[in-house]
DRENTORKOL-3810 file (N, C-alpha, C; in nm, 4 decimals):
REM DRENTORKOL-3810
@n.u->-0.1835; n.v->2.5144; n.w->-3.3950; ca.u->-0.1491; ca.v->2.5901; ca.w->-3.5147; c.u->0.0026; c.v->2.5927; c.w->-3.5304
@n.u->0.0489; n.v->2.5694; n.w->-3.6497; ca.u->0.1912; ca.v->2.5626; ca.w->-3.6777; c.u->0.2457; c.v->2.6998; c.w->-3.7147
@n.u->0.3693; n.v->2.7234; n.w->-3.6779; ca.u->0.4318; ca.v->2.8492; ca.w->-3.7156; c.u->0.5137; c.v->2.8346; c.w->-3.8440
@n.u->0.4982; n.v->2.7228; n.w->-3.9119; ca.u->0.5767; ca.v->2.6933; ca.w->-4.0311; c.u->0.4932; c.v->2.7058; c.w->-4.1577
@n.u->0.5581; n.v->2.7482; n.w->-4.2639; ca.u->0.4986; ca.v->2.7435; ca.w->-4.3972; c.u->0.4926; c.v->2.5962; c.w->-4.4382
@n.u->0.4135; n.v->2.5606; n.w->-4.5399; ca.u->0.4113; ca.v->2.4218; ca.w->-4.5855; c.u->0.5520; c.v->2.3713; c.w->-4.6170
@n.u->0.5876; n.v->2.2596; n.w->-4.5582; ca.u->0.7204; ca.v->2.2015; ca.w->-4.5760; c.u->0.8259; c.v->2.2585; c.w->-4.4835
@n.u->0.7948; n.v->2.3678; n.w->-4.4168; ca.u->0.8924; ca.v->2.4321; ca.w->-4.3290; c.u->0.9258; c.v->2.3500; c.w->-4.2065
@n.u->0.8292; n.v->2.2728; n.w->-4.1572; ca.u->0.8561; ca.v->2.1891; ca.w->-4.0416; c.u->0.9590; c.v->2.0816; c.w->-4.0760
@n.u->0.9451; n.v->2.0195; n.w->-4.1929; ca.u->1.0420; ca.v->1.9188; ca.w->-4.2366; c.u->1.1798; c.v->1.9814; c.w->-4.2576
@n.u->1.1831; n.v->2.1024; n.w->-4.3128; ca.u->1.3117; ca.v->2.1709; ca.w->-4.3323; c.u->1.3776; c.v->2.2022; c.w->-4.1987
@n.u->1.2989; n.v->2.2432; n.w->-4.1006; ca.u->1.3542; ca.v->2.2749; ca.w->-3.9686; c.u->1.4112; c.v->2.1501; c.w->-3.9027
@n.u->1.3389; n.v->2.0385; n.w->-3.9115; ca.u->1.3888; ca.v->1.9134; ca.w->-3.8541; c.u->1.5175; c.v->1.8719; c.w->-3.9234
@n.u->1.5202; n.v->1.8806; n.w->-4.0545; ca.u->1.6394; ca.v->1.8432; ca.w->-4.1304; c.u->1.7590; c.v->1.9301; c.w->-4.0935
@n.u->1.7351; n.v->2.0607; n.w->-4.0800; ca.u->1.8426; ca.v->2.1535; ca.w->-4.0423; c.u->1.9013; c.v->2.1152; c.w->-3.9069
@n.u->1.8166; n.v->2.0880; n.w->-3.8117; ca.u->1.8637; ca.v->2.0547; ca.w->-3.6774; c.u->1.9303; c.v->1.9176; c.w->-3.6757
@n.u->1.8728; n.v->1.8208; n.w->-3.7470; ca.u->1.9336; ca.v->1.6874; ca.w->-3.7533; c.u->2.0761; c.v->1.6955; c.w->-3.8063
@n.u->2.0954; n.v->1.7757; n.w->-3.9102; ca.u->2.2296; ca.v->1.7896; ca.w->-3.9690; c.u->2.3238; c.v->1.8694; c.w->-3.8804
@n.u->2.2795; n.v->1.9859; n.w->-3.8362; ca.u->2.3669; ca.v->2.0764; ca.w->-3.7617; c.u->2.3969; c.v->2.0271; c.w->-3.6209
@n.u->2.2994; n.v->1.9700; n.w->-3.5571; ca.u->2.3127; ca.v->1.9362; ca.w->-3.4154; c.u->2.3566; c.v->1.7918; c.w->-3.3918
@n.u->2.3088; n.v->1.7002; n.w->-3.4782; ca.u->2.3360; ca.v->1.5579; ca.w->-3.4588; c.u->2.4271; c.v->1.4986; c.w->-3.5648
@n.u->2.4413; n.v->1.5648; n.w->-3.6774; ca.u->2.5248; ca.v->1.5144; ca.w->-3.7856; c.u->2.4478; c.v->1.4397; c.w->-3.8926
@n.u->2.3328; n.v->1.3826; n.w->-3.8560; ca.u->2.2501; ca.v->1.3082; ca.w->-3.9517; c.u->2.1188; c.v->1.2686; c.w->-3.8849
@n.u->2.0238; n.v->1.2263; n.w->-3.9676; ca.u->1.8989; ca.v->1.1742; ca.w->-3.9127; c.u->1.9269; c.v->1.0491; c.w->-3.8299
@n.u->2.0137; n.v->0.9603; n.w->-3.8820; ca.u->2.0433; ca.v->0.8357; ca.w->-3.8110; c.u->2.0994; c.v->0.8651; c.w->-3.6717
@n.u->2.1905; n.v->0.9596; n.w->-3.6624; ca.u->2.2483; ca.v->0.9942; ca.w->-3.5326; c.u->2.1430; c.v->1.0536; c.w->-3.4390
@n.u->2.0521; n.v->1.1350; n.w->-3.4930; ca.u->1.9459; ca.v->1.1921; ca.w->-3.4114; c.u->1.8548; c.v->1.0812; c.w->-3.3582
@n.u->1.8183; n.v->0.9871; n.w->-3.4441; ca.u->1.7338; ca.v->0.8754; ca.w->-3.4014; c.u->1.8057; c.v->0.7918; c.w->-3.2960
@n.u->1.9336; n.v->0.7629; n.w->-3.3176; ca.u->2.0100; ca.v->0.6842; ca.w->-3.2210; c.u->2.0168; c.v->0.7543; c.w->-3.0858
@n.u->2.0471; n.v->0.8827; n.w->-3.0860; ca.u->2.0602; ca.v->0.9563; ca.w->-2.9607; c.u->1.9289; c.v->0.9602; c.w->-2.8822
@n.u->1.8173; n.v->0.9648; n.w->-2.9524; ca.u->1.6868; ca.v->0.9686; ca.w->-2.8860; c.u->1.6329; c.v->0.8297; c.w->-2.8533
@n.u->1.6983; n.v->0.7246; n.w->-2.9030; ca.u->1.6510; ca.v->0.5889; ca.w->-2.8788; c.u->1.5312; c.v->0.5505; c.w->-2.9641
@n.u->1.5130; n.v->0.6186; n.w->-3.0757; ca.u->1.4030; ca.v->0.5881; ca.w->-3.1666; c.u->1.4468; c.v->0.4724; c.w->-3.2559
@n.u->1.3620; n.v->0.3721; n.w->-3.2702; ca.u->1.4001; ca.v->0.2451; ca.w->-3.3326; c.u->1.4153; c.v->0.2493; c.w->-3.4844
@n.u->1.3453; n.v->0.3373; n.w->-3.5518; ca.u->1.3450; ca.v->0.3351; ca.w->-3.6985; c.u->1.4835; c.v->0.3650; c.w->-3.7565
@n.u->1.5104; n.v->0.3000; n.w->-3.8701; ca.u->1.6333; ca.v->0.3248; ca.w->-3.9450; c.u->1.6008; c.v->0.3251; c.w->-4.0934
@n.u->1.6914; n.v->0.3773; n.w->-4.1725; ca.u->1.6736; ca.v->0.3795; ca.w->-4.3174; c.u->1.5554; c.v->0.4663; c.w->-4.3587
@n.u->1.4829; n.v->0.4203; n.w->-4.4600; ca.u->1.3717; ca.v->0.4998; ca.w->-4.5118; c.u->1.2588; c.v->0.5146; c.w->-4.4100
@n.u->1.2515; n.v->0.4270; n.w->-4.3121; ca.u->1.1494; ca.v->0.4399; ca.w->-4.2071; c.u->1.1678; c.v->0.5675; c.w->-4.1251
@n.u->1.2896; n.v->0.6169; n.w->-4.1163; ca.u->1.3137; ca.v->0.7399; ca.w->-4.0393; c.u->1.2364; c.v->0.8565; c.w->-4.0985
@n.u->1.2353; n.v->0.8678; n.w->-4.2295; ca.u->1.1680; ca.v->0.9801; ca.w->-4.2936; c.u->1.0170; c.v->0.9736; c.w->-4.2740
@n.u->0.9636; n.v->0.8537; n.w->-4.2682; ca.u->0.8193; ca.v->0.8389; ca.w->-4.2469; c.u->0.7793; c.v->0.8683; c.w->-4.1032
@n.u->0.8690; n.v->0.8490; n.w->-4.0086; ca.u->0.8339; ca.v->0.8602; ca.w->-3.8672; c.u->0.8927; c.v->0.9811; c.w->-3.7955
@n.u->0.9793; n.v->1.0572; n.w->-3.8591; ca.u->1.0521; ca.v->1.1624; ca.w->-3.7881; c.u->0.9583; c.v->1.2664; c.w->-3.7258
@n.u->0.8575; n.v->1.3122; n.w->-3.7979; ca.u->0.7690; ca.v->1.4135; ca.w->-3.7409; c.u->0.6894; c.v->1.3564; c.w->-3.6239
@n.u->0.6457; n.v->1.2314; n.w->-3.6364; ca.u->0.5736; ca.v->1.1665; ca.w->-3.5266; c.u->0.6626; c.v->1.1554; c.w->-3.4039
@n.u->0.7850; n.v->1.1096; n.w->-3.4221; ca.u->0.8777; ca.v->1.0926; ca.w->-3.3088; c.u->0.9111; c.v->1.2269; c.w->-3.2433
@n.u->0.9345; n.v->1.3285; n.w->-3.3243; ca.u->0.9650; ca.v->1.4613; ca.w->-3.2700; c.u->0.8467; c.v->1.5115; c.w->-3.1876
@n.u->0.7255; n.v->1.4971; n.w->-3.2402; ca.u->0.6063; ca.v->1.5427; ca.w->-3.1670; c.u->0.5861; c.v->1.4637; c.w->-3.0388
@n.u->0.6094; n.v->1.3318; n.w->-3.0432; ca.u->0.5960; ca.v->1.2494; ca.w->-2.9225; c.u->0.6949; c.v->1.2934; c.w->-2.8149
@n.u->0.8171; n.v->1.3204; n.w->-2.8562; ca.u->0.9238; ca.v->1.3520; ca.w->-2.7606; c.u->0.9188; c.v->1.4973; c.w->-2.7114
@n.u->0.8947; n.v->1.5921; n.w->-2.8010; ca.u->0.9031; ca.v->1.7344; ca.w->-2.7679; c.u->0.7668; c.v->1.8029; c.w->-2.7560
@n.u->0.6604; n.v->1.7370; n.w->-2.7995; ca.u->0.5276; ca.v->1.7955; ca.w->-2.7932; c.u->0.4833; c.v->1.8608; c.w->-2.9221
@n.u->0.5766; n.v->1.9167; n.w->-2.9967; ca.u->0.5472; ca.v->1.9795; ca.w->-3.1257; c.u->0.6783; c.v->2.0031; c.w->-3.2003
@n.u->0.6655; n.v->2.0283; n.w->-3.3281; ca.u->0.7836; ca.v->2.0621; ca.w->-3.4084; c.u->0.8406; c.v->2.1953; c.w->-3.3609
@n.u->0.7522; n.v->2.2897; n.w->-3.3302; ca.u->0.7972; ca.v->2.4213; ca.w->-3.2832; c.u->0.8756; c.v->2.4089; c.w->-3.1521
@n.u->0.8316; n.v->2.3226; n.w->-3.0622; ca.u->0.9028; ca.v->2.3032; ca.w->-2.9358; c.u->1.0401; c.v->2.2401; c.w->-2.9602
@n.u->1.0481; n.v->2.1477; n.w->-3.0554; ca.u->1.1747; ca.v->2.0859; ca.w->-3.0946; c.u->1.2722; c.v->2.1923; c.w->-3.1453
@n.u->1.2237; n.v->2.2777; n.w->-3.2337; ca.u->1.3070; ca.v->2.3844; ca.w->-3.2891; c.u->1.3494; c.v->2.4807; c.w->-3.1789
@n.u->1.2558; n.v->2.5240; n.w->-3.0968; ca.u->1.2878; ca.v->2.6168; ca.w->-2.9877; c.u->1.3908; c.v->2.5567; c.w->-2.8924
@n.u->1.3734; n.v->2.4310; n.w->-2.8559; ca.u->1.4667; ca.v->2.3632; ca.w->-2.7661; c.u->1.6084; c.v->2.3658; c.w->-2.8225
@n.u->1.6230; n.v->2.3290; n.w->-2.9475; ca.u->1.7566; ca.v->2.3213; ca.w->-3.0074; c.u->1.8145; c.v->2.4594; c.w->-3.0378
@n.u->1.7307; n.v->2.5522; n.w->-3.0815; ca.u->1.7813; ca.v->2.6872; ca.w->-3.1084; c.u->1.8253; c.v->2.7559; c.w->-2.9801
@n.u->1.7534; n.v->2.7354; n.w->-2.8716; ca.u->1.7933; ca.v->2.7952; ca.w->-2.7422; c.u->1.9196; c.v->2.7303; c.w->-2.6889
@n.u->1.9333; n.v->2.5997; n.w->-2.7099; ca.u->2.0526; ca.v->2.5295; ca.w->-2.6632; c.u->2.1764; c.v->2.5763; c.w->-2.7371
@n.u->2.1595; n.v->2.6244; n.w->-2.8597; ca.u->2.2722; ca.v->2.6713; ca.w->-2.9398; c.u->2.3134; c.v->2.8149; c.w->-2.9065
@n.u->2.2343; n.v->2.8831; n.w->-2.8259; ca.u->2.2659; ca.v->3.0237; ca.w->-2.7957; c.u->2.3609; c.v->3.0347; c.w->-2.6793
END
């Protein structure tokens, strides 16, 4: 079960990509994810879930690291 409203998971990923990495491209590069360009938007939620287990875990990880 997600703790996000519809579209909230994408907004959370976007917020963290911008604030923490500077861009989606930089986030993908830092994680070693191969997609670039428009492919990033199609795969970002899949990659985040593969790496962190869930969108909520991704958000929690980055929000705790910022504290």
